[in-house]
C-alpha positions as CSV (number, residue, x, y, z in Angstrom):
1,X,0.1,0.0,0.1
2,X,1.3,3.6,-1.1
3,X,0.9,6.4,1.0
4,X,2.6,6.7,4.6
5,X,1.3,9.1,6.8
6,X,3.0,12.5,6.4
7,X,5.4,13.3,9.2
8,X,5.4,17.0,10.2
9,X,8.3,17.1,12.4
10,X,8.7,19.0,15.9
11,X,6.1,19.6,18.5
12,X,5.2,22.9,19.7
13,X,6.6,23.7,23.3
14,X,5.9,26.4,25.8
15,X,6.5,27.0,29.5
16,X,3.5,28.2,31.4
17,X,5.9,31.1,32.6
18,X,5.9,32.4,29.1
19,X,2.2,33.5,29.0
20,X,1.2,37.0,30.0
21,X,-1.1,37.3,32.1
22,X,0.0,34.2,33.8
23,X,-1.7,30.9,33.1
24,X,-3.9,30.1,36.0
25,X,-6.4,27.4,37.3
26,X,-6.1,23.6,37.5
27,X,-4.1,21.7,34.8
28,X,-7.0,19.6,34.1
29,X,-9.0,22.6,33.0
30,X,-6.8,23.7,30.1
31,X,-8.0,23.2,26.6
32,X,-6.3,24.0,23.1
33,X,-9.0,24.7,20.5
34,X,-8.5,24.6,16.7
35,X,-11.0,25.8,14.2
36,X,-11.6,23.4,10.9
37,X,-14.9,24.9,9.9
38,X,-16.8,28.3,9.2
39,X,-18.6,30.3,12.1
40,X,-19.2,28.5,15.5
41,X,-19.1,25.0,14.0
42,X,-16.2,23.0,13.4
43,X,-14.4,23.7,16.6
44,X,-12.6,20.8,18.1
45,X,-10.7,19.9,21.1
46,X,-6.9,19.0,20.1
47,X,-4.2,17.1,22.2
48,X,-2.3,19.2,24.8
49,X,0.0,17.8,27.3
50,X,0.9,19.5,30.5
51,X,4.1,18.4,32.3
52,X,5.3,19.6,35.7
53,X,8.7,20.8,36.1
54,X,11.0,21.9,39.2
55,X,12.8,24.9,39.6
56,X,16.1,23.0,38.3
57,X,14.2,22.2,35.1
58,X,13.7,18.4,35.4
59,X,10.5,16.7,35.1
60,X,8.5,15.8,38.1
61,X,7.3,12.4,37.7
62,X,4.0,10.9,39.9
63,X,2.4,7.6,40.7
64,X,-1.0,8.7,39.6
65,X,-2.7,11.5,37.4
66,X,-4.0,13.7,40.7
67,X,-1.4,16.4,39.9
68,X,-3.6,17.2,36.8
69,X,-6.1,18.5,39.3
70,X,-3.5,20.8,40.9
71,X,-3.3,24.3,39.9
72,X,-0.8,25.3,36.8
73,X,2.9,26.4,37.9
74,X,4.8,28.6,35.9
75,X,7.4,26.0,35.2
76,X,4.9,23.6,33.7
77,X,5.7,22.5,30.2
78,X,3.2,22.4,27.5
79,X,3.6,20.4,24.4
80,X,1.1,20.2,21.6
81,X,0.9,19.3,17.5
82,X,0.9,22.4,15.6
83,X,-0.1,20.4,12.6
84,X,-3.5,20.1,14.3
85,X,-3.9,24.1,14.1
86,X,-6.6,25.6,11.7
87,X,-8.0,28.9,10.8
88,X,-7.9,32.1,12.8
89,X,-10.8,32.9,15.2
90,X,-13.0,35.9,14.0
91,X,-14.3,37.7,17.1
92,X,-17.9,38.6,16.9
93,X,-18.9,35.6,15.0
94,X,-16.8,32.7,16.4
95,X,-17.6,31.1,19.7
96,X,-15.1,28.7,21.5
97,X,-16.9,25.6,22.9
98,X,-16.0,27.2,26.5
99,X,-13.5,29.8,27.8
100,X,-11.8,31.1,30.9
101,X,-10.9,34.5,31.8
102,X,-8.1,34.7,29.2
103,X,-7.9,33.2,25.8
104,X,-4.5,33.0,24.2
105,X,-4.0,32.8,20.4
106,X,-1.1,30.4,19.5
107,X,-0.1,31.0,15.7
108,X,2.3,28.7,13.9
109,X,4.2,31.4,12.0
110,X,5.5,28.7,9.2
111,X,2.1,27.2,8.5
112,X,0.1,30.4,9.2
113,X,-2.2,28.6,11.1
114,X,-4.0,28.9,14.8
115,X,-4.7,27.1,17.9
116,X,-6.7,28.9,21.1
117,X,-5.7,28.0,24.7
118,X,-7.8,28.9,27.8
119,X,-8.6,27.2,31.0
120,X,-12.4,26.1,31.0
121,X,-12.1,24.7,34.7
122,X,-14.9,22.0,35.4
123,X,-16.6,22.8,32.0
124,X,-13.7,21.7,30.0
125,X,-14.7,19.4,27.0
126,X,-13.1,16.1,26.5
127,X,-10.1,16.5,24.2
128,X,-10.0,14.8,21.0
129,X,-9.6,11.2,21.3
130,X,-6.8,9.6,19.3
131,X,-4.1,6.9,19.8
132,X,-0.8,8.2,21.7
133,X,1.6,9.6,19.5
134,X,4.5,7.2,20.7
135,X,4.0,3.9,22.2
136,X,6.8,2.3,24.4
137,X,7.3,-1.3,24.9
138,X,9.7,-1.4,27.9
139,X,10.4,-5.2,27.8
140,X,11.4,-5.1,24.2
141,X,13.0,-1.4,24.8
142,X,11.1,-0.2,21.7
143,X,9.6,3.4,21.2
144,X,7.4,3.1,18.1
145,X,5.4,5.9,16.1
146,X,3.8,5.8,12.7
147,X,6.9,6.9,11.3
148,X,9.8,5.4,13.3
149,X,10.9,2.5,15.5
150,X,13.5,3.5,18.1
151,X,15.1,0.6,19.8
152,X,17.1,1.2,22.9
153,X,20.2,-0.5,24.0
154,X,19.1,-2.5,26.9
155,X,22.2,-1.7,28.8
156,X,22.5,1.7,28.2
157,X,19.7,3.8,27.4
158,X,21.9,6.6,26.1
159,X,22.5,4.3,23.0
160,X,20.2,2.9,20.4
161,X,20.3,-0.7,19.0
162,X,18.6,0.3,16.0
163,X,16.7,3.1,14.1
164,X,14.0,2.4,11.4
165,X,11.8,4.4,9.4
166,X,8.4,3.5,7.8
167,X,8.9,4.3,4.3
168,X,6.3,5.6,1.5
169,X,5.3,2.1,0.8
170,X,4.5,1.4,4.6
171,X,7.5,-1.0,4.9
172,X,10.2,-0.5,7.6
173,X,13.8,0.4,6.5
174,X,16.8,-0.1,8.8
175,X,18.5,3.4,8.9
176,X,21.2,3.2,11.7
177,X,22.4,0.7,14.3
178,X,24.7,-0.1,17.0
179,X,25.4,3.5,18.5
180,X,28.3,3.6,21.1
181,X,29.6,6.0,23.5
182,X,33.4,6.6,24.4
183,X,34.7,8.9,26.8
184,X,38.7,9.4,26.7
185,X,40.7,11.5,29.1
186,X,44.6,12.2,28.5
187,X,45.1,13.2,31.8
188,X,48.5,15.5,32.3
189,X,51.4,13.9,34.1
190,X,49.3,10.8,34.6
191,X,47.8,8.0,32.1
192,X,45.1,7.9,29.5
193,X,41.9,6.8,30.7
194,X,39.1,5.4,28.3
195,X,35.5,4.5,29.3
196,X,33.2,2.8,27.1
197,X,29.9,0.8,27.2
198,X,31.8,-1.6,29.7
199,X,32.1,1.1,32.3
200,X,29.0,3.4,31.3
201,X,25.5,2.5,32.4
202,X,22.3,4.5,31.5
203,X,18.8,3.3,32.7
204,X,15.3,4.2,32.4
205,X,14.3,5.6,36.0
206,X,10.8,6.9,35.3
207,X,8.6,7.8,32.3
208,X,5.2,9.2,31.6
209,X,3.1,8.6,28.3
210,X,0.9,11.5,27.3
211,X,-1.3,12.5,24.4
212,X,1.6,14.4,22.5
213,X,4.7,12.6,23.6
214,X,6.6,10.0,26.0
215,X,9.0,11.8,28.5
216,X,11.4,9.8,30.5
217,X,14.3,10.2,32.9
218,X,17.5,8.6,32.1
219,X,20.3,7.8,34.7
220,X,23.8,7.7,33.7
221,X,26.6,6.2,35.5
222,X,30.3,5.9,34.9
223,X,31.7,2.6,36.4
224,X,35.4,3.4,37.7
225,X,36.8,0.1,39.2
226,X,34.5,-1.3,41.6
227,X,32.6,2.1,42.3
228,X,29.8,3.9,40.6
229,X,30.2,7.7,40.1
230,X,27.0,9.3,38.9
231,X,27.8,11.9,36.2
232,X,25.3,14.6,34.7
233,X,25.8,13.6,31.1
234,X,22.0,12.7,31.0
235,X,18.5,14.3,31.4
236,X,14.9,14.0,30.7
237,X,14.3,13.4,27.5
238,X,11.1,13.3,25.0
239,X,9.9,11.4,22.1
240,X,7.1,12.7,19.8
241,X,5.3,11.4,16.7
242,X,8.2,12.2,14.4
243,X,10.8,13.9,16.6
244,X,12.9,13.5,19.9
245,X,14.5,15.9,22.4
246,X,17.4,15.1,24.5
247,X,18.8,18.1,26.3
248,X,22.2,17.3,27.5
249,X,24.5,18.2,30.1
250,X,28.3,17.4,30.6
251,X,29.4,18.2,34.2
252,X,33.4,18.9,34.5
253,X,34.4,18.2,38.3
254,X,37.7,20.0,37.7
255,X,39.0,22.8,35.3
256,X,40.0,20.6,32.5
257,X,42.3,23.0,30.9
258,X,44.7,22.4,33.7
259,X,44.4,18.7,33.8
260,X,43.7,17.3,30.2
261,X,45.8,17.3,27.1
262,X,44.0,17.8,23.7
263,X,42.2,14.9,22.2
264,X,40.3,14.3,25.3
265,X,36.5,14.1,24.9
266,X,33.5,12.4,23.9
267,X,32.8,10.1,20.8
268,X,29.2,9.1,20.0
269,X,29.2,6.7,16.9
270,X,26.9,4.7,15.0
271,X,26.8,2.2,11.9
272,X,24.6,3.4,8.8
273,X,22.8,0.8,7.1
274,X,23.8,-0.1,3.5
275,X,20.3,1.9,2.5
276,X,21.3,5.0,4.6
277,X,24.8,4.8,3.3
278,X,23.7,5.2,-0.4
279,X,21.2,8.0,0.9
280,X,21.9,11.6,0.4
281,X,23.9,13.1,3.4
282,X,24.3,16.9,4.2
283,X,26.6,17.7,7.1
284,X,26.5,21.2,8.7
285,X,29.4,21.2,11.0
286,X,33.2,20.9,10.9
287,X,34.7,17.5,10.0
288,X,37.2,16.2,12.5
289,X,40.7,17.4,12.0
290,X,43.1,15.4,14.2
291,X,45.8,18.1,13.8
292,X,43.7,21.0,14.5
293,X,42.2,19.3,17.6
294,X,45.7,18.6,19.0
295,X,46.5,22.3,18.7
296,X,44.4,22.9,21.5
297,X,40.9,24.1,22.3
298,X,41.8,27.8,21.5
299,X,42.6,26.9,17.7
300,X,39.9,24.3,17.3
301,X,37.2,26.8,18.6
302,X,37.6,28.9,15.4
303,X,36.3,26.2,13.2
304,X,33.0,26.0,15.4
305,X,32.5,29.7,15.8
306,X,31.4,29.8,12.0
307,X,28.4,28.1,12.8
308,X,27.3,30.8,15.3
309,X,24.6,33.3,15.0
310,X,24.8,35.8,17.9
311,X,24.8,33.6,21.3
312,X,23.5,30.6,19.7
313,X,25.2,28.2,17.4
314,X,23.5,25.5,15.3
315,X,24.9,22.2,14.0
316,X,23.1,19.6,11.9
317,X,23.7,16.0,10.4
318,X,21.2,14.7,7.9
319,X,20.6,11.6,5.9
320,X,17.9,11.1,3.5
321,X,16.7,7.6,2.6
322,X,13.7,6.7,0.5
323,X,11.8,9.8,1.1
324,X,12.2,9.9,4.8
325,X,14.9,11.9,6.7
326,X,17.0,11.4,9.8
327,X,18.3,14.7,11.3
328,X,20.6,15.2,14.4
329,X,20.3,19.1,15.4
330,X,22.5,20.1,18.0
331,X,22.5,23.7,19.6
332,X,25.3,24.7,21.6
333,X,25.9,28.3,23.2
334,X,28.5,30.4,21.8
335,X,30.5,30.4,25.0
336,X,31.0,26.8,24.9
337,X,31.9,26.9,21.2
338,X,34.6,29.2,22.1
339,X,36.2,26.8,24.7
340,X,36.3,24.4,21.5
341,X,33.1,22.3,22.7
342,X,30.8,21.5,19.8
343,X,30.5,18.3,17.4
344,X,32.8,17.5,15.2
345,X,31.7,14.9,12.2
346,X,33.5,11.8,11.8
347,X,33.3,10.2,8.4
348,X,34.8,6.9,9.4
349,X,35.8,6.3,13.1
350,X,38.4,3.7,11.9
351,X,40.2,6.3,9.8
352,X,41.0,8.5,12.9
353,X,41.2,5.8,15.5
354,X,44.9,5.4,16.0
355,X,45.7,9.3,15.7
356,X,42.8,10.2,18.5
357,X,43.7,7.0,20.7
358,X,40.5,5.5,20.5
359,X,40.0,2.0,21.8
360,X,39.3,-0.1,18.8
361,X,37.0,-2.6,20.9
362,X,34.9,0.6,21.9
363,X,34.8,1.6,18.2
364,X,34.5,-1.6,16.3
365,X,34.5,-1.5,12.3
366,X,33.6,1.3,10.1
367,X,31.0,3.8,11.7
368,X,30.2,7.3,11.5
369,X,30.3,9.5,14.7
370,X,30.3,13.0,16.3
371,X,33.5,14.0,18.3
372,X,33.2,16.6,21.4
373,X,36.4,18.1,22.8
374,X,36.5,18.7,26.3
375,X,39.9,19.7,27.2
376,X,39.1,23.7,26.9
377,X,36.1,23.4,29.6
378,X,36.1,25.1,32.8
379,X,34.5,22.9,36.1
380,X,30.8,23.0,36.3
381,X,27.7,22.0,34.4
382,X,27.5,22.6,30.7
383,X,24.3,22.1,28.7
384,X,23.4,21.7,25.2
385,X,20.3,20.8,23.1
386,X,20.0,17.8,20.9
387,X,17.0,17.2,18.7
388,X,16.4,14.2,16.6
389,X,14.1,14.4,13.5
390,X,12.8,10.8,12.9
391,X,11.3,10.3,9.7
392,X,9.9,13.4,8.2
393,X,9.8,13.7,4.5
394,X,12.8,14.5,2.5
395,X,13.1,18.4,2.3
396,X,12.2,19.0,5.8
397,X,13.4,22.2,7.0
398,X,11.4,22.6,10.4
399,X,12.8,24.1,13.4
400,X,12.5,22.3,16.7
401,X,10.3,23.0,18.7
402,X,8.0,24.6,16.3
403,X,8.1,28.5,16.8
404,X,5.0,29.7,18.1
405,X,3.6,33.2,18.7
406,X,1.6,34.2,21.4
407,X,-1.2,36.7,21.7
408,X,-4.0,37.6,24.3
409,X,-7.2,37.3,22.3
410,X,-10.3,39.5,22.9
411,X,-13.1,37.4,21.6
412,X,-15.5,40.3,21.4
413,X,-13.6,42.9,19.8
414,X,-12.9,42.4,16.1
415,X,-9.0,41.8,15.4
416,X,-8.0,42.9,18.8
417,X,-4.8,40.8,19.7
418,X,-2.4,41.9,22.3
419,X,1.1,40.1,22.4
420,X,1.2,37.9,25.4
421,X,4.9,36.9,25.6
């Protein structure tokens, strides 16, 4: 059968604190409406996911759904599907199914479509019923949507065993497999240490399935001899219908530039399927230059800074296979890039293995990868952003999360919209 579902790529995501005036009322009363037809007919309630987040930016997990009856907090994280948005509200003619004290108009600037957010309290109608965007089979470590299958490594959830896409003929294509993580530290006046999957553990601690995505917390451990030392190279992750969000944090306990030689860093690698190897690849990041890495972080940084626009720097890896696209999009702040920390694309790990001192047992065979140099970093936590696009159609250029403009809507006055962000 021809004609697999069309992936849109990237959810909409907003924090409650971004709205002005502030969102109020119980979480269970929040509703997002869209207009599909003329006048007051055709309004429908579309999926909206509300996830509590603490002051440190970490998701809060609960044993039951009682948290939905509590009032909205300014740190709550709201996700939705902009592809569900519809026509603009016409004041004086249209009427929402219900509304609270404030109505917010959300506009997807790229599509020119609209959604309307309000808190209906106990009068809130039932949301549009549809299957969850993502299903998770914990027994088989498998995430599946209409567009992709993402199988985690059972021993290390920071790695994947395989990624497959549903092609335009509705069959599954293997795209990539066997991802590996390697950490190498060339310590001054000491010996070089390497840590791979034998010393690195990452497990699923908690998860919550919602109408828009599956959110989870991953723990990350680095095993040194008989000890387990918890590191912050992990965070809460979210997987959606056609994308995944993995905010990352590397925690350096000491000033690395005082203790580490160049070529100390993190290598994340994977094996492309033969089908993907024949696909079209686009690399928007510097390629690994061993000589430049060994000159030190200051010289290396010059290569990364060319990918910056103001305070933000964007790096991207893309491969197109049979009409579907795999993208890895990494956002790194300029101050980190200036210290030499950003992704370097590795065309073939085997070609640089000896020069970079990478353990062959941890990087077997011919594989692609990204390398992050850490020898220029100061002590402390250093975050960066990582989005996966999993199966949108070839040519997708969407931004994750989808940019959305917020305005306060006066439902009685024609064209009265006040910026609310």
